[in-house]
N, C-alpha and C positions, 0 to 999 in steps of 0.2 A: 373132318370135324376136329375142331380145336380141343386139345386136352384140357381137363379141368384144372383151374389154377390151384396150385398147392397152398394150403392154408393151415395154420395151427394157432391156437390161442390158449392162454392160461388166465383164469379169472379167479379172484378172491371176492366173495360177497359176504358182508356182515350186515344183514338187514336189521333195522331198529326203528320202532315207532317213534322214539324220542330222539331229538338232536341236541348235541352239546355245542360248546364253542366251536366256531369255524365249521359248523354243520357236520361235526363228527358224530358217528353213531354213539348214542348215550345209553348206558346201562346203570340202573340204580339198584344197589344192594342194601339189604336191611339185616338186622340181627335176627329177625324171626322168619324171614323168607329169603333163602339163598337165591342168588342169581348167577348167571353164567354168560360169558361171551360166546355166542354161537354163530355159525355161518357155514358156508359151503365153498370148497375148492373144486373148480371144474377145469378140465383140460380136454380139448378136442383137436384132432388133426385128420385131414382127409387123405393122408398118405403116410406110409411108414417113415417116421421122422427120427432124427437124432435125439437121444435123450435117455436118461435113466429114470429113477423114481423121483417123487416129489416129497420134499420135507416141509412140514408145517411147524412153525415155532411160535409159541406164545410166551411173551416176556412181560413182566411187571417190575419196573425198576425205578428206584428213587436216585436222583443225582444231585450233587452239589458241586459248584465250581466258582472260585473267586481267586483273586491274586492280592498279594501284599508286597510292600517294599521292605526289604531287609538290607539296610545300607543303600547301596546303589544297585542291588540285585532284585529282580522281580521273582517272587516265589509263587508258584501256582499251587492251589489247594483243590484237589479233585477227590470226591468221594462217591461211592456207589453202593447201594444195597439192593440186592435182587430178592424180590418177594415171590416171584414165580418164573420158572424156566422149564416149560413143558413142551417137549417135541413129539410130533406125530409123523408117521410115515405113510404116504399114499403110494402103494405099490401098483405099478402099471404093467400090462402085458407087453412082452417084448418079442419082436420077430427074431431078433438075435441080440447078442450083448451090445448095449448102447443104442438100440434102435427100438422105438415104440411102435406098436402096431396101430394102424389107422383105426380111429373110433372116437367115441365120446365117453368120458369118465368123470365121475364126481365122488366127493367124499365129504359128508357133513362132519362137523367137529363141534365140540363144546368144551370150554375151559371154565371151571367154577371159580368164583370170586368170594373171598371171605371178608365180610364187612368188619369183622372184629379185629383182624390183624393187618389188612392191606389198606394203605391210605387211599383217599380219593385222589383223582387226577388233579394236578395243579401245575402252574408254571409261573415263576416270578424271575427276577433278574439273576438270582444266584442259586436257585434250586428248582427242581421239577420232578413230577411223578408221571411216568408214561406207561400206558398199557398198549401193547402192539402185537399184531399177528404178522409174521413174515412167511412167505411161501417161496420155495425155490425148486425149480426144475433143473437138476444137475445134468450137465452135458460135458462130454470129453473135449479136451483141447484139440483143435483151436476154437471150437464153438464156445460161445459164452453162455453161462447159465442164464436162465430166464427167471426173473424175480418179480414178486408183487408184495406190497406191504399195506397195512391199514392200521392207523392209530385210532383207538377208540377212547371215549371219555367215560370215566367211571366215577360215579358219585355214591358215596355210602351215607345212609341215614341211620343214625344211632338213636332216633326217636323211638319210643316204645310203640307197640301196636296200638292203633287208635281204638277208642272205646266210645260208646254213645254217652252223651252228656245228660245226666239226670237233672230235671228242673230244679230240685232243691239241693243239688250238690254244691259244697263250698267251692269257691273259686281259688284254684291254686295260683300262688304268685310268690315272687321273691321280693323281699323288702330290704331297702337300704334306708337307714335313718341317721340323723345327727342333729347337732345344734349349730345354727348359723350365728357366728360372732358371739358365741357363749350366751346367746339371748333367746333366739327363736328356734323352736323345734320344727323339724321338717321330716317328711316321709317321702321316699321315692319308691315306686313299685314297677316291676316288669313281670310278664307272665311266668317266666322261668329263667334260670341261669343258662338253660340249654335252648338255643334259638337255631332256626334253620335258614339257609340261604333263600332269599326272596320273601321271607315272612314279613307281614305287616305287624310291627311290634308296637303296642301301646306303651308309652312311657308316661307314667303319672307322677306328678309332683304335688304334694300337699303341704301347705304352710299352715302350721297350727296357730291357734289364737295367741295374740301377743299384745302388749300394751301399745306398741307402735306398729302400724301395718308395714308390710314389705311390698315395695313397688319394684317391678322388673323393668330394667332398662333394655337389656339385650340378653339373648340366650342362644345357645347352639348345642346340638347333639352331634357327637362325633363317635366314630368307631375306629379304633386303632388296632392294627395287627402287628404283633411283635414276633420276630423270628430269631432263632439261634441255630447256627449250623456248626457241626463239629467234624473235623477231619484230622485223624492222627494226633489228637490232643490240642489242636489249634481250633479256636472258635471264632465265629463272626456273628455279631448281633446287629439287628437293624429294626427300625419301626417304620410303619407305613400308615398313612391316613387313608382309609378305604371308604369312609363315608363322612360327609359334613352336611348338616342340615340346620341352617339358621332359623331361629324362632324369635324374631324381633317384634312381631306383632301378635295381637290376639290374647294378650295376658289379662287376667281379671284385674279389676280396680283394687288398689290396696284396701284391705279391710281388716280391722283389729280382730274380727271373728275368724280370720284365716280364709284361705281359699284353696281351690284345687283345679288343676288343668291336666288334661291328657293330650299328648301329642303322638301322632302316628308316624313311625319311621319305618321305611322299607329296607330290609337288609340287602346288601349287595348280592350279586350272583356271580358264578364263575364266568370268566377267569379273573374277575376283578377282586376276588377274595379267595383265600385258601381256607378250607375247613380246619378247625383246630386239630392239632397233631402233636403227639409226643412220641419220639423214637430216639434211639441212641445217636442218630445222625442229624435229625431235623426236628425242631420244636416250633410250633406255631400256636400262639394264644392271642386272645382278643379282650379288649376292654371297651365297654360302652360308656360314654361320658356325657353327662349333662352339666354344662357350664353356664351359669347365670350371673350377670352383673346386676346388682340390685341396689336400691336405696332404702335405708331403714334407720330407725332411731329418731330421737327428737330433732336431730340436726340433718336428717336425710343423708347420712354418711354413705358413701359408696362402699359396697362389700362384694365379695365374690362367693357364690355358692357353687361348689364343685362336688358332684356325685360321681364316683368312679365305680362301675359295675362290671366285675369280671364275668365274662360269658363264654360259653362253649358253643362254637358254630359248627353245625353239622349240615348234612344234605337234607332236602325235603323227603317226605314219604313218596312212594311212587303214585302217580295219578290213578284214580279209581278206587282208593280206599273207601269203604262204605261210610265212614264217619271221619270228620276232619281231626287231625292230630291236635289242633288248637281251635276251639270254638270261639271265634272272635266276638260274635254278638253276645254270647252268654257272659264272656269276660267283661265286656263293656257295660253290661247291665248291672253287674255286681261290684265293679271296682270302686264305686262310690262309698262302699262300706269301710274302706280302710281308715 
């Protein structure tokens, strides 16, 4: 009778109901409900095999990397900030030193995540934030260690806990206003300066009554992401257009009594956008822009109306909240009162 084939396996499992970019396990943290990366490490062998104990290491690290030319010399700028470096040890039974007894072994683990201090996962050309679990079964030379790793995607939501919307509650909104060409008053409104990835955001522009009506030729809504990186006193700044939504059609007819229009723009999702972030090494902030080319005045002169709205981008609340963080229908029913 043939002997049983020798087998051994090391597995790292991090189950998650949600999936992030590249199908990574997704965990959502909030300021009011802490979350944790949890999983199981399993090892099994059907014979006494070479090996010591298993180490489990959770890391959460922000990195920056770019290069500059100083004269004819390329200077590399590398920065790193570690937010978490938590090791665990999985002790296995040994037949003797360096030899694991045959059997099946497992160890559940859990690593907490603090949404108030640890940035969300992101990756762009010069900086990234990575959450990762590494598992290593150590073995003596000349045998090689056996390793497994799993990167997970973490999104933090800094939105407050959701509350039911009362029918007669006033609609919260953030207002931006000005005077176009020193002549025509306008008001632009968004639900809040704090928006979340994937949110359908109503952007409302209202032109107030004027002697000569305002006619829109073209318009566009843009979202720009501004980044600043620092490494040892050297900084790098950049900007990125993460959303562009043309609005050339559908504008009201020019009317001396004024007019109002609301456009719905959907915020980008990861990894196309990085949540707003401020740290000693990496800063990310965002500006939502409404840019309109209009004709106005007795001679229909061309003017530009530009509304720049600083916004803070955060993650969405976890699925299953009993009430929406933002009641879109209630907002749209009441925005006409601006």
